Each structure stands twice: as structure tokens, then as C-alpha cells.
Phi, psi and omega in degrees: 000131179282166180297325182288342177267344182296133182250343179233134183232130174261120177260119179261115186251168179241139177091206185253175172062041179055033174088007175061217185303316185292309181300315181295314183291320179296319178297320179297318179295320179293318178297326178296337178265006176088015181268143170281134183235145174228128178254127178224153174301146183299332182275358184292145176269077190287151178247190179081184184224073177293153177283334186213140174243129180238126175231156183218180186080222356278157187251336186229177183296336182265009188264039182299144176263357183295322176300327177295315180298318180296320180294318179295319182294328179294340180281345179063224181291345182267008184291143177287162175293141184240129176243126173254110177267095186284101183258008176259164182281180180252165178298169179307134185294338183280349180290131177299148183301319182298325181288325177296319179297310183292315181292324177295318178296318180295321181295319178297317179297316180295322178300323181281330184275328185231126176303127187234000190292341184253005183254125179296331182299329181290334182294338183292334178255022186301316183288331173293321177300320179301315179298320178295320180289325176302316180294323179296313180294324178296315180294329179280351176078021181252359180272082185288317178221128173246116179246144177230163186264359179215153180293328178297315178297320180298315180298319179299314183287330175295320177296336180269003175099012178259172180234067182282156171244151181265119175226104180294163172296149183249152182282133172223120186300320182293334182268310190259348176102181179201174180287123181263352180072023181269167179293135178266093184255006174252119184294305183214139182226164167229132179240121179146181181282148177239038184273351176267143184298317182301310182296318182298315181295316183290324177294321177297319180294314180294324177299320178293316180295321178291320180299325177298336179263008180077022182245131180263131174266119180257123183251128177239113187261345184217075188223127184217167172060219184297326179297321178292317179301314181295319179298314181290331175292336177276349187264135176279317183229138175247117182277139176242118174237131186275153170290317179225147186301336183264008184286157173238133186236062182302325181293321179292321177296321177297317181298316178298312181297318184296332184248014178055037170260122182296125176275122172246120190232152166293163181301141176234151180288337182211123176236357181302144010272005178283155184236129179298134180085345179250316182245344180198176180235126176258134181219142174302151181305323184295337183239016181301312181298320179295319179295317178298317178301319181298312185286336172289329180276343181241078188298321183294322178293317178299312183296324182295317179292317180298321179292320179295321177295320179299314178297319185298310184290331182278344182244329186241354186224041181281158179294328176298317179294317183289322176295320177301319178295318181296316183288341181276354182286126178288158176305141184257155175287165178255096181292153178272000000 
């Protein structure tokens, strides 16, 4: 059965709240195409016979995809088609390919040999673990479709012997928000975790540089749902600082666009499908504070870019469109 013929989809999520932003938006996109959806925790021993299984992430040390593979293999010839929408990043680009293969394999073995779900040290090799699990699923023949959210990730995985397709995250108003028409009384904000040393140091530096210009940087580290939408609607500019220089942060770009907060970001290796100067503003780290000061002083320019980004995600980057793209991908071969 092809993806376009599948009528029931099981979404396997990670964490709480039916998978948060990803689970809710993916389910909305599938329902828009007429599919019945069921959301279950990724570790669940699910029953029934869905036509398609969709999993995403993984984001944390407890987010292994191996239980999904084991469940699929137990189904034998009756197993449903499996799509892994890889929404997490890849290992450091400077690591040699052979080391990623060996370390990823070792990490998967260690995860099985030693309980690791409660140790912070295990989180440091999380992206290596993902590469190891990808190879395991590929070798088992259950990785029917591998989708990624950026071209950079796709290129990286193709060099490693996979066949990914690029499907960006899609806009869903109930998940990511919309323009509420409220007063924007927050000059510049950052929304997200500050648990990486690079991001923490750079945010402290930018906060100091902005303060010298009389601009306050407001940081929100644990904000979701309607509270996040209202906060971003009050914000004129949303600052983007990466955890790692090679990261892609499509969800943060989506959040800024969805709530008409202008995204001002340090340089990224991949920003597609967004365009610098049209949907967001890219600035070198050395001039980030200066760039923010400029757009706060030139309100019409800031508003024009934010509005164009808002139009773009609502017309060309909807979750219905992205789910349609994902479901149209034919089953892929398993490269060695």
C-alpha cells in the first residue's frame, strides 16, 4: 500500500503532552489530508494495524528508535510502512565519517548494555547514537522513508550512505501561533533552552552589548502554547543563537514568522526555505547588537520583513503542504 493510499497513521511521540509542537502539528496536517491519526508514546507496545507509522526526533537520551524497529519487525510481512522524520541535528561536521560510524555503533551497544536514561553524560553523544540507530534500522530493512528538515542534514546523511528527502517543518496556527494584533512592548527576546555552553556565553555577551545601547534582552527558557504565542506577539525582534555552528533551527524561524516577530540571527549554514533579507535578517556575531538596534529604530523595515515571513509560512509552508510532500515520497532503498 502506498503512502497516498494509507488511511490510518500512528504517530509515535517522545516526551509528554502528545508530543508537543511536533506531534500536534503533524496530526493536524495528516487530518487535513483525511487520515485517521493516533498518537502514542514511542515506547508503547501498540496494537492494531495502522497503514503507516510516523516517528520524529529523537530529542533526548531516552528517545531511542530501536523499540519501534523491534515492533515493526515482529509484524513480519504485515508490518506498516515506517517514516522517520529526523528533526534533530547531526554530529559535528569536523568528525571523520569513520569515527561517526564507530562511535555511533559503540553508543548503541552501550545504551543496550548499560542503563543510560538518567545520566547527563549520555546526552553528550546523543547525535552519534542517532547515526548508530539509523544504520541499525537501515540494515534491518525497516527504514522506508528518512526525511530531514534541512538540505545540510540531507547532504550529510547522503555522504553517510542514506537516502533522505528534505521536508521542512510546516506551519499550524494552533501549534505555532498567529498575529494577535497586540502591542509589541518587548524589544528583543530569545525563546529556548540555554543549556549549551556556546549559546549561554553568546547570549550573555549579546545581552551586555544590547544593554550598552539601552536595549533589554528578555530570555524565556520554558514557554509553550498560548503563553509563548502571546509572548512572541509582544516581541518586536526574536534573536537566534545556535547551540552549535552547524545547527539548523527551523522551528525557531517558524515561531518568529508565525507571530510576526522579526528573526535576527547569527550566520547559519542553511536557512532554506527562508531567505535572508526577505523573511529574516542574518548578521555576523560581531554586529548582532548593532543590527538589532537598527531594526528597532527602523520600524517600517522591521515590520515589512516580519509580515513577509508571516505571509510565507501561511501560504507556502503550511503543515498540510509539508505532510503532503512527506506522504508522496516513495519507499526508499536501503543503501549499504
